[in-house]
C-alpha positions as CSV (number, residue, x, y, z in Angstrom):
1,M,82.1,-31.9,13.7
2,P,78.3,-31.6,13.4
3,R,76.2,-34.6,14.4
4,A,74.2,-36.3,11.7
5,Q,70.4,-36.1,12.3
6,N,68.1,-39.0,11.7
7,Q,65.9,-38.4,8.7
8,Y,62.3,-39.6,8.6
9,G,60.1,-40.3,5.6
10,F,59.7,-42.5,2.6
11,T,62.2,-43.2,-0.1
12,I,61.0,-42.9,-3.6
13,M,61.0,-46.7,-4.0
14,E,58.8,-47.1,-0.9
15,L,56.4,-44.5,-2.1
16,M,56.1,-46.1,-5.6
17,I,55.5,-49.6,-4.0
18,S,52.8,-48.1,-1.7
19,I,51.0,-46.4,-4.6
20,A,51.2,-49.6,-6.7
21,I,49.6,-51.6,-3.8
22,L,46.9,-48.9,-3.4
23,F,46.1,-49.0,-7.1
24,I,45.8,-52.8,-7.1
25,V,43.5,-52.9,-4.1
26,T,41.4,-50.2,-5.6
27,A,41.1,-51.9,-9.0
28,I,40.0,-55.1,-7.3
29,G,37.7,-53.5,-4.7
30,I,35.7,-51.0,-6.8
31,P,33.8,-53.5,-9.1
32,G,32.9,-55.6,-6.0
33,Y,31.7,-52.5,-4.2
34,I,29.6,-51.4,-7.2
35,S,28.0,-54.8,-7.4
36,Y,27.3,-54.8,-3.6
37,V,25.6,-51.4,-3.9
38,R,23.4,-52.5,-6.9
39,N,22.5,-55.7,-5.1
40,G,21.4,-53.7,-2.1
41,S,19.3,-51.3,-4.2
42,R,17.6,-54.3,-5.9
43,D,17.0,-56.1,-2.7
44,N,15.6,-53.0,-1.0
45,T,13.1,-52.7,-3.9
46,V,12.2,-56.4,-3.7
47,T,11.7,-56.1,0.1
48,D,9.6,-52.9,-0.2
49,L,7.3,-54.4,-2.9
50,Y,7.0,-57.7,-1.0
51,S,6.2,-56.0,2.3
52,N,3.6,-53.8,0.6
53,M,1.9,-56.9,-0.9
54,N,1.8,-58.5,2.6
55,Y,0.4,-55.3,4.0
56,A,-2.4,-55.2,1.4
57,R,-3.2,-58.8,2.1
58,S,-3.3,-58.3,5.9
59,E,-5.4,-55.2,5.6
60,A,-8.0,-57.1,3.5
61,I,-8.2,-59.8,6.2
62,K,-8.2,-57.2,9.1
63,L,-10.8,-54.9,7.5
64,N,-12.8,-57.9,6.1
65,T,-13.1,-56.3,2.7
66,N,-11.4,-56.2,-0.7
67,V,-8.1,-54.4,-0.8
68,S,-6.4,-53.6,-4.1
69,M,-2.9,-52.6,-5.1
70,C,-2.5,-50.8,-8.5
71,R,0.4,-49.3,-10.4
72,A,0.4,-45.6,-9.9
73,G,-0.1,-42.9,-12.5
74,N,0.3,-40.3,-9.7
75,T,1.6,-40.8,-6.2
76,T,0.8,-37.4,-4.7
77,A,-1.7,-38.0,-1.9
78,A,-4.1,-35.2,-3.1
79,N,-4.2,-36.5,-6.6
80,A,-3.4,-40.2,-6.2
81,A,-4.5,-42.3,-9.2
82,C,-3.9,-45.6,-10.8
83,G,-2.3,-45.6,-14.3
84,G,1.1,-45.5,-15.7
85,T,2.7,-47.5,-18.5
86,A,1.4,-51.0,-19.2
87,R,2.9,-53.6,-16.9
88,N,5.5,-51.2,-15.6
89,W,5.2,-50.6,-11.8
90,T,8.3,-48.6,-11.5
91,T,6.2,-45.4,-11.1
92,G,5.1,-46.7,-7.7
93,W,1.8,-48.1,-6.4
94,L,-1.3,-47.4,-4.4
95,I,-2.9,-49.6,-1.8
96,F,-6.6,-48.9,-1.1
97,V,-9.9,-50.3,0.1
98,D,-11.6,-51.3,-3.2
99,N,-15.3,-50.9,-2.4
100,N,-16.6,-51.9,-5.8
101,N,-13.8,-54.5,-6.4
102,N,-12.8,-53.1,-9.8
103,G,-9.1,-52.7,-9.1
104,D,-9.1,-49.0,-9.7
105,F,-8.8,-46.2,-7.1
106,D,-12.2,-44.5,-7.4
107,P,-13.4,-41.3,-5.6
108,G,-14.6,-42.1,-2.1
109,E,-12.4,-45.1,-1.7
110,R,-9.9,-45.1,1.3
111,L,-6.3,-44.8,0.4
112,L,-4.2,-47.0,2.7
113,K,-0.6,-46.5,1.5
114,I,1.4,-45.1,-1.4
115,G,4.5,-46.8,-2.7
116,A,7.1,-44.3,-4.0
117,P,8.5,-44.4,-7.5
118,I,11.5,-46.7,-7.9
119,K,14.9,-45.1,-8.6
120,N,18.5,-46.2,-9.1
121,G,18.0,-47.9,-12.5
122,I,15.7,-50.6,-11.2
123,Q,12.6,-51.8,-13.1
124,V,9.5,-53.5,-11.8
125,M,7.4,-55.3,-14.4
126,A,4.2,-57.2,-13.8
127,S,2.8,-60.2,-15.6
128,T,-0.5,-59.7,-17.5
129,T,-2.4,-61.3,-14.6
130,A,-1.0,-58.6,-12.2
131,D,-1.6,-55.6,-14.5
132,P,-2.8,-53.0,-13.8
133,S,-3.7,-54.1,-10.3
134,I,-3.9,-57.0,-7.9
135,S,-6.8,-57.5,-5.5
136,F,-6.9,-59.4,-2.2
137,L,-10.3,-60.7,-1.0
138,N,-11.4,-60.5,2.6
139,D,-10.0,-64.0,3.3
140,G,-6.5,-62.9,2.0
141,S,-6.7,-64.9,-1.2
142,L,-5.8,-63.3,-4.5
143,K,-8.6,-62.4,-6.9
144,I,-7.3,-63.9,-10.2
145,V,-8.9,-62.7,-13.4
146,A,-7.0,-64.6,-16.0
147,G,-6.0,-67.6,-13.9
148,G,-2.6,-68.6,-12.6
149,T,-0.4,-66.5,-10.4
150,A,0.5,-62.8,-10.4
151,T,4.2,-62.3,-10.9
152,F,6.4,-59.2,-10.7
153,A,10.0,-59.1,-12.0
154,V,12.5,-56.8,-10.4
155,C,15.7,-56.2,-12.4
156,D,18.4,-53.6,-12.9
157,D,20.6,-52.6,-15.8
158,R,23.8,-54.1,-14.3
159,D,26.0,-53.7,-17.4
160,N,24.6,-50.3,-18.4
161,D,23.6,-51.5,-21.9
162,G,20.0,-50.2,-21.7
163,T,18.4,-53.6,-21.1
164,Y,17.4,-55.0,-17.7
165,D,19.4,-58.0,-16.8
166,K,17.6,-61.2,-15.8
167,A,20.7,-62.8,-14.3
168,Y,20.5,-60.4,-11.4
169,G,16.7,-60.2,-11.1
170,R,14.2,-61.4,-8.6
171,D,10.6,-62.6,-9.1
172,I,7.8,-62.0,-6.6
173,S,5.0,-64.5,-7.3
174,I,1.6,-64.3,-5.6
175,S,-0.2,-67.6,-5.4
176,A,-4.0,-68.0,-5.5
177,M,-3.9,-68.1,-1.7
178,G,-2.5,-64.6,-1.7
179,R,1.0,-65.3,-0.3
180,P,3.9,-63.6,-2.1
181,E,7.1,-65.5,-2.6
182,I,10.5,-64.2,-3.7
183,T,12.6,-66.3,-6.1
184,N,15.5,-65.8,-8.5
185,I,14.3,-65.3,-12.1
186,P,14.6,-68.7,-13.8
187,S,17.3,-68.9,-16.4
188,G,15.9,-68.6,-19.9
189,S,13.2,-66.2,-18.9
190,S,13.2,-62.4,-19.1
191,C,12.8,-59.5,-16.8
192,T,9.3,-59.1,-18.3
193,P,7.2,-61.9,-16.8
């Protein structure tokens, strides 16, 4: 009489239950993961813009001169130029010593840093007081042309409907003293400060 051998493996019922559990965990986890990735992209952009503003301010103090930051029309070092679409800083930015204090990168002015264009469906929009450039004076204060503060809104298209969502956005406001501050976008306002 032959001996019965132990058989290893899953029964069809065990396999079906395992697949069902895997499906449920995936269905719950993927939206949370997508939100986590989008929050990370937005926060990286906010941190990058914020640190570049602080860099421009500190260079103005260190060099004892005016330093400006403008939205970029071209970010290649050889042809760097201010420009771009009105109020939209998504194309990147230039930080430079602004010898004539006009807020535009002119020939002969020293380019300090280039901010790369923003990707991943994130938009950076400036208030009218921050467009097309912001300038820091040699004491670190902000040169304000139209009064008030300079504000930048950083938003993403969270629900893929073609509009940038304020519920997930962040504002970076620069006071007259030149210090940037990150806040949530107030409810009732838009992603275009």
